N, C-alpha and C positions, 0 to 999 in steps of 0.2 A: 359637586362639579365632576364630570367625567373627564378623565385624563387618558390619552393614548399612550400605552407603553412602547418603548422602542427596544429593539434588540440591535446592538451595534456589532458589526462584523467588517470593519474597514479594510481588513486585509483581503476580503473576497473580491473587491473591485479589481485588484491585480489580475485575477483570473478571468473576470468578465472582459476586461479590455485587451489582454494580451492576444497577440496573433497566434492562432492554433496551427503548429506546423503539420506538415503532411507526412504520412508514414506511420510506422508502427512505434508506439512509445517505448515499448521493451527493447527494440532494436536500437533507437536512438541512445536509451540509457546504456545499453551494452557497448555501443560504439563511440558514445559521446565524451567530450573531454571536460564538461563542466557538470560534474556529478550533483552538486549542491542544485543547480538549476533543474536537472532531471529528477531530483529527489532520490537519487541513488545512494544507497547506504553502504552496500557491500557487493563484492563480485567474487566469484569462485571460478573454478575451471569450466563449469557447466550452467551455472545459474547467476541471475542478477536479482538483487534484493532492492525494492523501490517502495517509497511511501506512496499511498493512494492520494493522488491530488484532490479528490473528491470523496473524503472518508466517510464511513459511517459512523465511526467514533474516532477520537484521537488514538494514534499508535496503528491505525489500520495499515498493514503492510501487504506487499505482493511479492511473490518469488516466481520468476519465469526462467525457463531454460534459455540458454544462449541461442539455441537452435530456434529459427522462427518456424513454428509449427502449431497447428491446433489440435493435433492428435497425440496421445500418449504412445500410440504405436510406433511414432517416429522416433521415439527416444531410445538409447541404448539403455541397458540394465545400469551402467555407470552413470549416466545422465538422470535416470530415475532416482537413483540412490543419492545422487548430489542435490536433487531437487528436495527430497525429503529430509535429508540431513540440514540443509540450509533452511527449511521450514522449521525443523526443530531449533536450530540456532536462533531464529527469529522469536519462537517462543520463549527460549531462555533469556534472550536480551530484554523482551517486553516484560517478563515476569520480574526480572531484577530492577527494571526500571519504573514500572507503572503498577506492579503488585495487583493484576486483575484477578478476579475471582474465577475466571472461566475464558474460554477460547472458542470462537467459530473459526474452523480451519476447513477450506474446501476449494474445489474447482467447479467452475461452470463451463462445460465442454459444449461448444456450439451455441449459436444465438437463441435456438429454441429452448435451451436449458438456462438462458439468461446472461450469456457471456457478452459483456459490452465490446470486448475485443475478442472476437471468435477465432481469428487466424493465428493468434499467438497465445497458447494456453498459460495461464498463470494461476498460482495457489494464492488464496486470500488468507491472511492471518489477521483475525479481528479480535483484540482483547475485550472482555466483557465483564461488567459489574453489575450487582443487584440494582435494578431501577434505573438502568442507562438508557432505556427506552423511554421516551416522554411523550407528552401530549403534542408536542410540535410535530412529530413526524406523523401522527394519526390525524391531526386536524389540518395541518397546512403543508404536508409534504416537505417539511423544513427539518433540518438537523442543526442542533445547537452543539458547537464544538468549544470547549472553555479555553482552547491554546491555539495560538497561531502556528499553522504548518511549519514555518521555518524554525520556530522555536523548538518545536519537538524534533524536527530534522536534526539540528545541532546537537541536541541532548542524546538521540539515539545514535547518531554518527560517532560520539565519542565512546559509546559502548562497543560499536562494531570495530573501531579502530584497533582494540586489543587483539582481534581474531586474525589469524593467518589468512591472507587473501591472496589469490592467484589471478591476476589480471592478465 
């Protein structure tokens, strides 16, 4: 007897049904008062750390400058330094918590380069493990995430809380 296998991801319904707000997610995260709802983990003088709402793998973080710009040329040397130091902090926190074997870290500048949000540059920090790509992505354009987003948020937030934050 053939049996259909099911993959359950009930928390995804929240994202499918929620109203999508207008404007830039990074600016809302920078200015908002509900960090958990915006998935904001940490803020510095020049940068904001957010979880990716549609991650490639669990722990996929994004670091954006507070300045709304799509160009590195618009950032001061201090803002660039803070962006990179905050990216390094994310790598440190993810390493301590998730013990990845490696990372993909980078920017997609401009929509032609694959930026989903081209008008506000942001660094992606993606923890990686051997074999973390699987047949689901290849066959069905589907990603299987073993942990709910808010569970990972709460865990990472506790690690970022020990870091000096400048709001």
